[in-house]
N, C-alpha and C positions, 0 to 999 in steps of 0.2 A: 646224528652224533657228529660233533666237529672233528676235524682231522688234527687239531692241535692239542690232543690230550697230553696231559703232564707226563704220563708214562712213556710217551714217544720222545719226549724232550730230555729225559734224564737217563742216567746210566742203567746197566743191568741190575744194580743194587736196589733201585727204587721199588719199594713195596715188596722186595724179596725177603725171604726168611733168613738167608745167609747160611754160612757154614755151621753145622751142628757140632756139638762137643765130640761126637764120634768121628768127625772129619768128613761126613757126607754133606752134600749140599741140600739145603732145605727147599721148600717150595718157591718157585720163581715168583708167584704172587701169593703172599701170605695174607689170608683173608683178614686177620686182625689188623694188619698194617693198612690194608685197603680201606676197611671200614673206619679205622682211626683217622686216616687221612681225610675222608669225607667229613668226619666230625670236626677235624681241625680247620677245614675250609669254612665250615659254618661258624666256628668260633671267630676266625679271622675276618671273614667277609661280612657276616651278619650279626656278630656280637651275641651269639647264642650262649646262654648260661648252662650250668651243669644240670639244672632241673629240666631244661628243655631236652638236653642230650639223654638224660635218664628216661624221660617219658618216651622219646622216639625209639630208643633201644628196646624198651619194654614193648612198645607197639610192634616192632619188628619181630621180637621173640614170639609174641602172641600170634602174629601173622604166619610165621613158620609153623607153629604148633597147630594152628587151625587151618593151615593150607589156604590162606586167604591173601589177596593182594594188599600191598602197602604202598603208599605214595606220599612223598612230601617234596614239594618243589624245592630245588636247590640243595637236596640232600640225597636220598636214595629212593628207588622204586624196587619193589619185589613182586615178581609175577610168577604165580604157580604154573607149572607145566602139567596139565591134566589130560588124561585120556577120557575120563568120565567122572562123575561126581564121586565115585567110589575108588578111583585109581589115580594116584598122583605119580608123576614121573620126576618131580624135583622143582627147581626154581631158577629163574633168572634174576640176578640182582644188577640193577642199572644204576650207576653213579650219575647223579645230576650235577656234579661239580666240575664236569669235564676233566677229570683226572685220570680215569682208566676205563677200559672197555668193559662191556657187560660180562659178568661172571656167571658160569653155569654151575648149578648144584644138582646132581642127579640122585634120585632115590635108589635104594637097593634094587638091582635088576640083574637077574641071572645071566642075561646076555652081555653084561659088562663084568662078568666074573665076580659079582657081588661087591664091587668097589663103590660103596655108597659115599656120596659127597655131602648130603644134606646134614649129616652129623657134624661135618667140619664147619658148616655155617652156624649151626646151633652152638657148638663149642666156642666158636669165635665171639658170637654175640654174648654168650654167657661169661666168657673170660673178661670181656670189656665191661659188662655190667657189674660183675663182682668186684672188679678193680677200678671202678669208675672214678673214685676220688683221686687216685694216683694218675690214671690215664688222663683225666681232664686237666689236672695240674700240669702235667708234662706238656699237653697240647696248648694250654693257655699261655704258658711261659714262652712258647716258640711261635714265631710267625711262620706260617706254613711255607712261605717262600724260602725259609731257611732250613727246611727239612733236609737232613743229611743221613748218610749211612750210620754214623755214630749215634744220631738221635734215634733212628730205627732200633739200633741195638739196645738203647736205654728202654724203649718201649717193650722190646722183647723180654727184657728182665721182669717187667711188671706182669705181663700176661702170657708168658711162655708155656705155662702148665696146661694140661687138659683138665677141665673142670671135673670135680668129683660128683 
């Protein structure tokens, strides 16, 4: 992994959820922003269309559900953390656009006080998938190099809800 990741060059706002309506600070790495940034890099660098994005997001959703690896050069990799064929411990999501460091998603584990993270990955992929027309349109109109805090806030309005 290179040392010139985008997340190290930008301010604390980059890929962060920001301040919530109740005044509390959100996640420092908001998974929906991170995945959207990887999508945006593929739109900008490799001229990927909405059908390609939809197909890859669906493959990622299926990989999480089936606890199987996923890999696409210049996009994302998903690696299951397994103890055995019958027991999963979560996933590592690796960004291949050199934008941010690997993200860990843990399954429910009583040693972690039941703080499951895999559902956050599932919700993020689902939110992007369900709102792909709007997310893609926002990402398409912007060059990723011009990604700003205000732009992130606009994306947040599109996919801020937890899927039903």
